[in-house]
Structures are given as C-alpha cells and as structure tokens.
BAVEXLUM-813605 format. One record per residue (C-alpha): x, y, z; residue in one letter. Coordinates in pm, whole numbers, plus 50000, padded with zeros to 5 digits. Each point is the difference from the previous one (the first is absolute). Last residue first. Example, Ala and Ser with C-alpha at 12.3 -4.5 7.8 and 13.67 -1.06 7.14 Angstrom:
// BAVEXLUM-813605
+-------+-------+-------+----+
!     u !     v !     w ! aa !
+-------+-------+-------+----+
! 51367 ! 49894 ! 50714 !  S !
! 49863 ! 49656 ! 50066 !  A !
+-------+-------+-------+----+
//
This chain:
// BAVEXLUM-813605
+-------+-------+-------+----+
!     u !     v !     w ! aa !
+-------+-------+-------+----+
! 72428 ! 96878 ! 49903 !  P !
! 50339 ! 50050 ! 49834 !  T !
! 50287 ! 50011 ! 50247 !  G !
! 50101 ! 49634 ! 49973 !  L !
! 50008 ! 50019 ! 49620 !  E !
! 50188 ! 50328 ! 49996 !  E !
! 50250 ! 49873 ! 50257 !  L !
! 50052 ! 49684 ! 49791 !  C !
! 50055 ! 50202 ! 49683 !  S !
! 50255 ! 50214 ! 50186 !  I !
! 50183 ! 49689 ! 50122 !  L !
! 50006 ! 49857 ! 49648 !  D !
! 50141 ! 50328 ! 49869 !  G !
! 50276 ! 49982 ! 50261 !  F !
! 50115 ! 49671 ! 49852 !  R !
! 50115 ! 49741 ! 50252 !  F !
! 50335 ! 49868 ! 50119 !  P !
! 49909 ! 49881 ! 50252 !  K !
! 49679 ! 49798 ! 50025 !  Y !
! 49658 ! 50160 ! 50025 !  F !
! 49706 ! 49874 ! 50208 !  L !
! 49652 ! 50149 ! 50008 !  K !
! 49720 ! 50026 ! 50257 !  D !
! 50194 ! 49878 ! 50304 !  I !
! 49759 ! 49905 ! 50275 !  G !
! 50195 ! 49733 ! 50186 !  V !
! 49830 ! 49713 ! 49817 !  Q !
! 50053 ! 50180 ! 49668 !  S !
! 50377 ! 49952 ! 50031 !  Y !
! 49980 ! 49622 ! 50020 !  N !
! 50231 ! 49923 ! 49708 !  S !
! 50236 ! 50269 ! 50130 !  N !
! 50061 ! 49808 ! 50321 !  Q !
! 50166 ! 49723 ! 49799 !  E !
! 50286 ! 50232 ! 49901 !  N !
! 50107 ! 49927 ! 49643 !  E !
! 49946 ! 50359 ! 49886 !  P !
! 50222 ! 50146 ! 50275 !  T !
! 50036 ! 50376 ! 49949 !  S !
! 49634 ! 50057 ! 50066 !  S !
! 49800 ! 50319 ! 49954 !  I !
! 49668 ! 49981 ! 50180 !  L !
! 49707 ! 50218 ! 49895 !  I !
! 49739 ! 50077 ! 50264 !  I !
! 49658 ! 50152 ! 49927 !  P !
! 49854 ! 50177 ! 50306 !  I !
! 49663 ! 49839 ! 50079 !  D !
! 50111 ! 49822 ! 50318 !  K !
! 50132 ! 50316 ! 50165 !  Y !
! 49744 ! 50090 ! 50269 !  R !
! 49859 ! 49646 ! 50033 !  E !
! 50344 ! 49863 ! 50097 !  D !
! 50067 ! 49658 ! 49848 !  F !
! 50138 ! 50156 ! 49683 !  K !
! 50245 ! 50223 ! 50187 !  L !
! 50157 ! 49732 ! 50219 !  M !
! 50013 ! 49751 ! 49711 !  R !
! 50171 ! 50251 ! 49772 !  S !
! 50263 ! 50080 ! 50263 !  L !
! 50062 ! 49630 ! 50060 !  R !
! 50047 ! 49931 ! 49629 !  F !
! 50216 ! 50309 ! 49948 !  G !
! 50250 ! 49901 ! 50267 !  N !
! 50019 ! 50164 ! 50343 !  M !
! 50311 ! 50148 ! 50170 !  S !
! 50206 ! 50042 ! 49679 !  P !
! 49815 ! 49934 ! 49676 !  L !
! 50016 ! 49711 ! 49755 !  L !
! 49668 ! 49985 ! 49812 !  D !
! 50014 ! 50357 ! 49873 !  D !
! 49675 ! 50186 ! 50039 !  L !
! 49790 ! 50236 ! 49784 !  I !
! 49694 ! 50135 ! 50183 !  I !
! 49710 ! 50180 ! 49833 !  F !
! 49737 ! 50264 ! 50093 !  D !
! 50199 ! 50092 ! 50311 !  P !
! 49860 ! 49989 ! 50356 !  S !
! 50258 ! 50251 ! 50137 !  E !
! 50021 ! 49904 ! 50369 !  T !
! 49945 ! 49625 ! 49967 !  C !
! 50200 ! 49961 ! 49680 !  A !
! 50284 ! 50211 ! 50144 !  R !
! 50014 ! 49787 ! 50317 !  I !
! 49999 ! 49677 ! 49798 !  Y !
! 50269 ! 50130 ! 49765 !  G !
! 50213 ! 50105 ! 50298 !  D !
! 49976 ! 49642 ! 50128 !  Y !
! 50073 ! 49850 ! 49660 !  G !
! 50309 ! 50201 ! 49919 !  D !
! 50101 ! 50283 ! 49767 !  D !
! 49683 ! 50210 ! 50000 !  A !
! 49867 ! 50238 ! 49737 !  T !
! 49690 ! 50208 ! 49929 !  I !
! 49940 ! 50117 ! 49643 !  V !
! 49708 ! 50219 ! 49892 !  I !
! 49949 ! 49923 ! 49632 !  M !
! 50044 ! 50265 ! 49734 !  E !
! 50124 ! 49755 ! 49735 !  R !
! 50346 ! 50151 ! 50040 !  K !
! 49965 ! 49919 ! 50371 !  K !
! 49970 ! 49633 ! 49903 !  L !
! 50329 ! 50012 ! 49810 !  R !
! 50186 ! 50173 ! 50281 !  S !
! 49873 ! 49767 ! 50272 !  S !
! 50070 ! 49688 ! 49797 !  L !
! 50355 ! 50116 ! 49924 !  I !
! 50067 ! 50114 ! 50358 !  N !
! 49875 ! 49675 ! 50156 !  L !
! 50192 ! 49791 ! 49747 !  I !
! 50323 ! 50185 ! 50084 !  V !
! 49934 ! 49995 ! 50376 !  E !
! 49949 ! 49623 ! 50012 !  D !
! 49788 ! 49939 ! 50313 !  Y !
! 49666 ! 50050 ! 49823 !  E !
! 49658 ! 50089 ! 50141 !  V !
! 49831 ! 50228 ! 49747 !  I !
! 49677 ! 50159 ! 50123 !  L !
! 49788 ! 50138 ! 49718 !  V !
! 49759 ! 50291 ! 50007 !  S !
! 49769 ! 50088 ! 49712 !  K !
! 50026 ! 50364 ! 49888 !  N !
! 50011 ! 49901 ! 49632 !  K !
! 49980 ! 49622 ! 49955 !  L !
! 49699 ! 49967 ! 49768 !  V !
! 50045 ! 50340 ! 49834 !  R !
! 50373 ! 49955 ! 49937 !  I !
! 49949 ! 49660 ! 49846 !  R !
! 49728 ! 50123 ! 49764 !  R !
! 50232 ! 50265 ! 49852 !  M !
+-------+-------+-------+----+
//
C-alpha cells in the first residue's frame, strides 16, 4: 500500500529504444497509478522532458540520436530540469562511462537485467522528500 501512495499520480518519462522493454515498464508503472510518458530515442526524450517536466526520468544508455549520458548531462545542467531524478539502465556493465555516471547527473544506475521491485524501491526513495 505504501508504494502506491508514494508513486501515485507521479509522472515518469521512460526513454527506451527497445519496444518490448518500453511497453513492459510502461504497463507495470501504470499499474502503480503513475503517469507514464514515453520516448524511443534521445532527442525525443529531451523534447518530452522539456515539455512535460516529469517527476522522474528512466533512460537507457544506448539510445538512437543521443545517448543516455548526454541526455542526462543536458538536463542536469539546465536550471529548469536539474532536480528531476534520473535513473539510467545500462546494458553494458563493463563500460567505463558507467563508473562516472554521477558526473553527468545520473542519480541511480541499474544494469540489465534488473528486478522491477528494485526499480520501484529506487523510485520511492528518490520521490520521498
């Protein structure tokens, strides 16, 4: 019950190029009564973040047009969006860039595959004042 109250009516932007993962995440977050906004590439994700100002952003690291690291950096260094928590989902755990994820403004890093429950716990933690 606590999870629903913390996340209910919060908005989340999911930027994911893999349609299957995008649909699964979207469906499961909607079941928790979250408002879900989606984008399938980095540029569209940036536009959606700027126009929608979501409560959370979940990004893949490997996106068409603009990768998750660049998108995060652009948002975090903009005064209007710097406080939006960003979660990066990486498919490349050995990638050296991932060790410096906090330098580009990423609040939490998950590696594929990950447990959905862990993602929910992270959203709750980031969304609790």
